[in-house]
C-alpha positions as CSV (number, residue, x, y, z in Angstrom):
1,M,-20.3,-54.6,177.1
2,K,-22.5,-57.6,177.7
3,L,-22.2,-61.3,176.9
4,I,-24.2,-62.1,173.8
5,T,-24.9,-65.6,172.5
6,E,-26.8,-66.8,169.5
7,H,-27.8,-70.4,168.5
8,T,-28.4,-72.4,165.4
9,D,-28.8,-76.0,164.6
10,E,-28.5,-75.9,160.8
11,L,-25.4,-78.1,160.7
12,R,-24.1,-80.9,158.5
13,Y,-21.8,-83.7,159.7
14,L,-18.9,-84.7,157.5
15,T,-16.2,-87.3,157.8
16,E,-13.0,-86.9,155.8
17,E,-10.0,-89.1,155.4
18,R,-6.5,-87.5,156.0
19,N,-3.4,-89.7,156.1
20,G,-5.6,-92.7,156.5
21,E,-7.3,-91.2,159.6
22,K,-10.9,-90.3,159.9
23,R,-11.6,-86.6,160.5
24,Y,-14.9,-85.4,162.0
25,V,-16.2,-82.1,160.7
26,I,-19.3,-79.9,161.2
27,E,-20.3,-77.2,158.8
28,G,-23.3,-74.9,158.3
29,I,-24.7,-71.5,159.2
30,F,-22.8,-70.1,162.1
31,M,-24.2,-66.6,162.1
32,Q,-26.8,-64.5,160.3
33,A,-27.0,-60.7,159.6
34,E,-30.0,-58.5,159.0
35,K,-32.5,-61.0,160.4
36,Q,-34.2,-61.0,163.8
37,N,-33.1,-64.2,165.4
38,R,-34.8,-66.4,168.1
39,N,-33.4,-64.2,170.8
40,G,-35.0,-61.2,169.2
41,R,-31.7,-59.6,168.2
42,V,-30.6,-58.2,164.8
43,Y,-27.0,-58.0,163.6
44,P,-26.5,-55.3,161.0
45,K,-24.3,-56.8,158.2
46,K,-21.6,-54.2,158.6
47,V,-21.3,-55.0,162.4
48,L,-21.1,-58.7,161.8
49,E,-18.7,-58.2,158.9
50,S,-16.3,-56.2,161.0
51,A,-16.4,-58.7,163.9
52,T,-16.0,-61.7,161.6
53,N,-13.1,-60.2,159.6
54,K,-11.3,-59.5,162.9
55,Y,-11.9,-63.0,164.1
56,Q,-10.7,-64.4,160.8
57,K,-7.5,-62.4,160.9
58,E,-6.6,-62.9,164.6
59,Q,-8.0,-66.3,165.3
60,V,-8.8,-68.5,162.3
61,K,-5.8,-67.7,160.2
62,T,-3.4,-68.1,163.1
63,G,-4.8,-71.5,164.2
64,R,-6.2,-70.2,167.5
65,A,-9.9,-70.3,166.7
66,V,-11.1,-73.0,169.2
67,G,-14.5,-73.5,170.8
68,E,-16.0,-75.5,173.6
69,L,-18.5,-78.2,174.2
70,G,-21.4,-76.8,176.2
71,H,-22.3,-73.2,177.0
72,P,-19.9,-71.3,179.3
73,D,-21.0,-68.3,181.3
74,S,-18.2,-65.9,180.2
75,P,-16.5,-64.8,177.0
76,T,-13.2,-66.4,177.8
77,I,-12.1,-69.8,176.4
78,N,-11.5,-72.7,178.8
79,L,-8.9,-74.8,177.2
80,D,-9.8,-77.9,179.2
81,R,-13.3,-77.8,177.6
82,V,-12.1,-77.2,174.0
83,S,-13.7,-79.6,171.5
84,H,-13.1,-78.2,168.1
85,K,-11.1,-75.9,165.9
86,I,-12.9,-73.4,163.6
87,T,-11.2,-73.6,160.2
88,E,-13.4,-71.6,157.9
89,L,-15.8,-68.6,158.0
90,N,-17.3,-67.4,154.7
91,W,-20.1,-65.1,153.7
92,D,-23.0,-66.4,151.7
93,G,-25.5,-63.5,151.3
94,N,-26.4,-62.5,154.9
95,N,-25.2,-65.8,156.3
96,V,-21.8,-66.6,157.8
97,M,-21.0,-70.2,156.8
98,G,-18.6,-72.0,159.1
99,K,-16.6,-75.2,159.2
100,A,-15.0,-76.7,162.3
101,E,-12.9,-79.8,162.8
102,I,-13.6,-81.9,165.9
103,L,-10.4,-82.4,167.9
104,E,-9.1,-85.5,169.8
105,T,-9.5,-83.7,173.1
106,P,-11.6,-85.2,175.9
107,M,-14.5,-83.0,174.9
108,G,-13.9,-83.6,171.2
109,K,-14.1,-87.3,171.7
110,I,-17.5,-86.8,173.3
111,V,-18.6,-84.8,170.3
112,R,-17.3,-87.6,168.0
113,G,-19.4,-90.1,169.9
114,L,-22.5,-88.0,169.7
115,M,-22.0,-87.6,165.9
116,D,-21.5,-91.3,165.5
117,G,-24.8,-91.8,167.4
118,E,-26.5,-89.3,165.0
119,V,-27.3,-86.9,167.8
120,Q,-28.4,-83.5,166.4
121,L,-26.0,-80.8,167.6
122,G,-26.0,-77.1,167.2
123,V,-23.6,-74.2,167.5
124,S,-23.7,-71.2,169.7
125,T,-21.7,-68.0,168.9
126,R,-20.3,-66.2,171.9
127,G,-19.3,-62.5,171.9
128,M,-19.4,-59.2,173.7
129,G,-21.2,-56.0,172.7
130,S,-23.8,-53.4,173.6
131,L,-27.4,-53.4,172.5
132,Q,-30.0,-50.7,171.5
133,Q,-33.7,-50.7,170.8
134,E,-34.6,-49.6,167.3
135,K,-38.1,-49.7,165.8
136,G,-39.2,-52.4,168.3
137,K,-36.1,-54.6,167.7
138,T,-32.9,-55.2,169.7
139,V,-30.0,-54.2,167.5
140,V,-26.4,-55.2,168.2
141,N,-24.0,-52.2,168.1
142,D,-20.8,-51.8,166.2
143,D,-18.7,-52.5,169.3
144,F,-19.5,-56.2,169.0
145,I,-16.6,-58.6,169.4
146,L,-16.8,-62.3,168.4
147,S,-15.2,-64.5,171.0
148,T,-15.8,-68.0,169.6
149,V,-18.4,-70.6,168.3
150,D,-19.3,-73.4,170.7
151,I,-21.1,-76.7,170.2
152,V,-24.3,-77.2,172.1
153,Q,-27.0,-79.9,172.2
154,D,-30.1,-77.8,172.4
155,P,-29.6,-74.3,170.9
156,S,-32.9,-72.9,172.4
157,A,-32.6,-74.2,176.0
158,P,-30.0,-71.7,177.4
159,E,-32.0,-68.5,176.5
160,A,-33.3,-67.8,180.0
161,F,-29.8,-68.4,181.5
162,V,-28.2,-66.1,178.9
163,N,-30.7,-63.4,179.7
164,G,-29.7,-63.6,183.4
165,I,-26.1,-63.1,182.4
166,L,-27.0,-60.1,180.3
167,E,-28.7,-58.5,183.2
168,S,-26.0,-59.1,185.9
169,V,-22.6,-58.8,184.3
170,E,-20.8,-56.2,182.3
171,Y,-17.5,-57.1,180.5
172,F,-14.7,-54.9,179.4
173,V,-11.2,-55.4,177.9
174,E,-8.2,-54.2,179.8
175,N,-4.7,-54.6,178.2
176,G,-6.1,-57.4,176.0
177,V,-7.6,-59.3,179.0
178,I,-11.4,-59.7,179.3
179,K,-12.7,-58.8,182.8
180,A,-16.1,-58.8,184.4
181,Q,-17.8,-56.5,186.9
182,D,-20.7,-57.7,188.9
183,V,-23.5,-55.2,188.4
184,D,-25.9,-57.1,190.7
185,G,-23.2,-57.1,193.4
186,Y,-23.1,-53.3,193.2
187,R,-26.8,-53.0,193.3
188,K,-26.9,-55.3,196.4
189,T,-24.3,-53.1,198.1
190,L,-26.5,-50.0,197.5
191,R,-29.6,-51.8,198.8
192,T,-28.0,-52.8,202.1
193,V,-26.4,-49.5,203.2
194,S,-28.2,-47.0,205.3
195,E,-29.4,-43.7,203.9
196,N,-26.6,-41.8,205.6
197,N,-23.9,-44.0,204.0
198,L,-25.5,-44.1,200.6
199,A,-23.4,-41.3,199.1
200,A,-20.2,-42.9,200.4
201,A,-21.2,-46.3,199.0
202,Q,-22.0,-44.8,195.6
203,M,-18.7,-43.0,195.5
204,K,-16.8,-46.2,196.4
205,I,-18.5,-48.1,193.6
206,L,-17.8,-45.3,191.2
207,K,-14.1,-45.4,192.1
208,D,-14.1,-49.2,191.8
209,V,-15.5,-49.1,188.3
210,L,-13.3,-46.2,187.2
211,N,-10.2,-48.0,188.4
212,K,-10.9,-50.9,186.0
213,F,-10.4,-48.7,183.0
């Protein structure tokens, strides 16, 4: 599976009082189904429903649904960069409406400062899945897994970087742990071996990949 990210900046800022303390909250459209997005991808509603329901059950309802400030280059969560906790995900037509509370972590405090300064922020969903071409569109397959929703400053800027990730790294889950294999590294190995050793190199790579599963 490949790392897949999508971006949106349709967010509202909210401040709420709880026990006399100010809470910082963002809410808005976190994901969209049945619509070609700015990355040229389409999420069938049944695919996004399945991934969202799983994330709701395993992450949101158990209080584990946290996201980062910035745009990491892997599907795993870096706890030292966590800035917010996702508290709600609800469907409205083909849109997944989300709500997240900004935490009092180092990264969360940066987000709070940006919100106080009225800086426009966006969110970026992070997940894993495979893609297929269908009628000129790139469609996300039903193996899609939602990892988290991050906060980003410019939702459109990381697209070229993300495309690089999509081309070079394959992800898989082994015993509940997300692991990566460097596709470009394997290609480089094949390019640098002599013709006589090509078959041996190919067999070594095949064994290496198979041993990961």
